N, C-alpha and C positions, 0 to 999 in steps of 0.2 A: 749323271746328267739326266738320264732317262727318268729316274725316280723324281728328280726336281721338276722336270716337265710335266709329269703326271700330277705332281702336287700343285703346281701353278694352274694347270687345267682345271683341277678339282676346285680350287679357289674361285677361278673365273666362273665356272659353272654354278657355284653356290651364290656368287654375287648376282649373276644374271637371273637366277631363280628368285632371289630377293627383290630384285627390281621388277621382275614380272608380277609378283605378289602385290606389290604397292601399285603397279600400273594397270591392273586388271580393269577392263571397261566396266561401267555401270550397267546393270541389267535393265531391260525393257526400255522405258522412255525417261530414265532418270538422268539428271544433269547436276553439276556442281553450280550452285547459285552464283559463285564468283565468276564463272564463264559467261553468264547471261548479264549480270549487273554487279561488277565489282565495287560499286559505290555504296551498296547496302552493307551496313556494319554488322559484324557477326560476333556474338558472344555465346558460344554454344556451351550451355552450363553443364550438360551431362557428360561432357568429355573431361571435366575437371572436378574440383571439390566443392565449388560454390553451388550446391543444390541440396534438396532436402534429404537425400541419402548420405551425402557427405563424402562421396568418392566418385570416380568415373564409373558409369554403368557398363555392363558387358556390351560389347559390340561397338563402343565408342573408342576407336583407335586415334581419332584426330578430331579437332574442333572445326568441322566443316559442315556447312549447310548443303544437304542434297535433297532435291525435291523432283517431281515430274517437270518435264519441260513446260507444260501447260501452266503449272503453278509458278514456275520461275518467270515465265513471260508476264503473268498477271501481277507478280510482285514487282517486277521491273516497271510496269505501268503505274502501279501505286507510287513507286519511288519518284517517277517523273512528275507526277501530280504534286507531290510534297516539296519537290525541289524549289518551286517559286515561293514557298513559305519558309524556306530555310530550315526545312525539317528532313529527317531521314528515318527510315526503318532501322530497327536493330533486331536481329534474329537471336532468340534464345535456344530454339530447338526446331528442327525441321524433320526429315525422315528419321524415324527411330526403329532400329532392328527389333524383331520380335523377341530375341533373347534379352534385350534390355527391358522390354515390357515384363517378361518373366522374372527378371532380376528385381524389378520393383515389387512385384507381387510377393516374392520370397522375402524381401526386406520388411514389407508391411506385416507379415505374419510371423516374424521371428521373436516377438515379444520383448525385444530390447528397445528401450526408449532412452534418448539422450537430450540434454538441454539444446544442443545445436539443432537436432531434428525438430524440437518443439518450436524453433523460430518460425517454422513454416506451417505448423498446425497447432497454434497456441491454446485452442480450446477443446481439443479432442485427442484421443488416441490414435496412433497411426494405423491401428487395426481397423478403425471406422472409416478410413479414407475410401475404401472400395464401396462399402455399404452406402455411403452418402453421395457417391457419384463423382468424387474428386479424382479417382483413378479407376481405370478399367483394365480387365484382362486382355481386352482387344482394343488396340489404339488406332485411330485414324492416321496417326503419324506413321504407322508402319506401311501405309499405302502410298506414302509420299504426297499426300494431298492435304495434310494438316500442318500448321506451323504455329509456333509461339513466338510473339514479337512484342515490340513496344516502339515508341517514338523517341528520338533524340533531337534536340535543338542544335543546329549547327552554328559555329563549329563545335564538335563533340566536346563536352566538358571534360576536364581531366579529373579523375577521382582516384582515391587511394587504392592500393592493391588489396584484394580480398585476403584476409588472414583467417584460416580455418579455426584457430583457437581463440579469436577475439570474442569479446562479450557484446555482440551486436544486439540491438533491440529486435523483437520478433517482427514478422512481416506486416503487422498492422500498425506499428509505431511510426513516428515521424520519419520521413525519408532520410534526414541527416543522421539518424541514429541506427538505421538499418545497414545491412551489408552494403558496401559501396556499389553504385549503379549509375551509369552515365545517362540513363533514360529519364524522361520527364516524370514529374511526380504524379503518379496515377492513383495514389491514396492507399495502396496496398503493394507489397512486393511481388515479384514473379513467383509463381508456384505457391502462393499463399492460400492454404486451405481454410477459408474463413468467410463469413457472410460479407465482410468488407471488401473482398475480391470479387464478388458477383458484380457482373458489368453494370447493372442498373442500381447498385447499392446507393442509398441515401445517407450512409454513415460517413460520407466523405465531403470534402468542401466543394464549393461551386467550381472553382478553378480546376480541381481534379476530375470532376464530372465532365467539364468541357474538354479536357484532354482525352478522356475516354470516348467521348462522342466524336472527337476529331478523328481518332484512330478507326472507330467502327465505321464511320461515314466514308473514310478514304478506302478502307478494305471492301465495303459493300459495293462501292462504285464499280469494282472490278470483279464482283461475283462472290466474294468471300463472305462466309456466314460465321458469326461469332457464337461461341459456346457461352451460355448465360452465366455459368458458375465461375468463369475465368475470363477477366477482361482481356487477357493476352492471347487466347486461343481462337484460331480461325481455321475454317476448312473451305475448300473449293469443290462443291459438289460436282460429280461427273461419273463416267462409267469406270469400271474395274476397281473393285475394292479388295484386291488381293493384298494380303499382308506378306511383306518380304522380310528376310532375315539376313541379308548380306551386311558386313560390317561397314561402319563409317571409317573410311581411310583417307589418307592425305590426298589432296588433288594432284 
């Protein structure tokens, strides 16, 4: 009986330790976006396989958007503005652990190219992504002040599930042929390393340019600054540019 009690106690201790690991509070002034505005749609790409690396990045243990409280409040304000137009934000990436940034760097330097990866950089080698400014060794995402996002028209359209081995068109192709995405047609897919993804690109239709202008305007109204090479990337300038490396865990 004593041995059984010890075994049960050990199991309970292990369970409690596991719960504590999942329930660790976020550092500094970070929050889960769902706790501030659960109406904002989340599709955190680096927690799954629908991204340019083709697998979850190190540090992404869950598909959750984590940002600083200031950024979360600003995103909620943008969302309120969009509501009257039957639009919503959809998050692709938020806080990114520094270990994930290093994971991307190692991937870019490994010399291995696949057709699936070329969907995201159809005109260049992945080794050129750093040189041309599409990826950096130090990311604003690691400070919790940068986000990747798009717009969706409400109610959110139903789209097919992403299939890792499907023969999708590259990120510059027509939206109906690219990997499925419920976002509006911005003229180039998320994480597309191509001139067509530059925010001010003229290689897209008038309707696609208007969607980009709608997004940039909505974000700028609440202080966000767009990165000119990526229509989806925005940051909220402010103090404290410390890069963090805690994992993205379940809320």
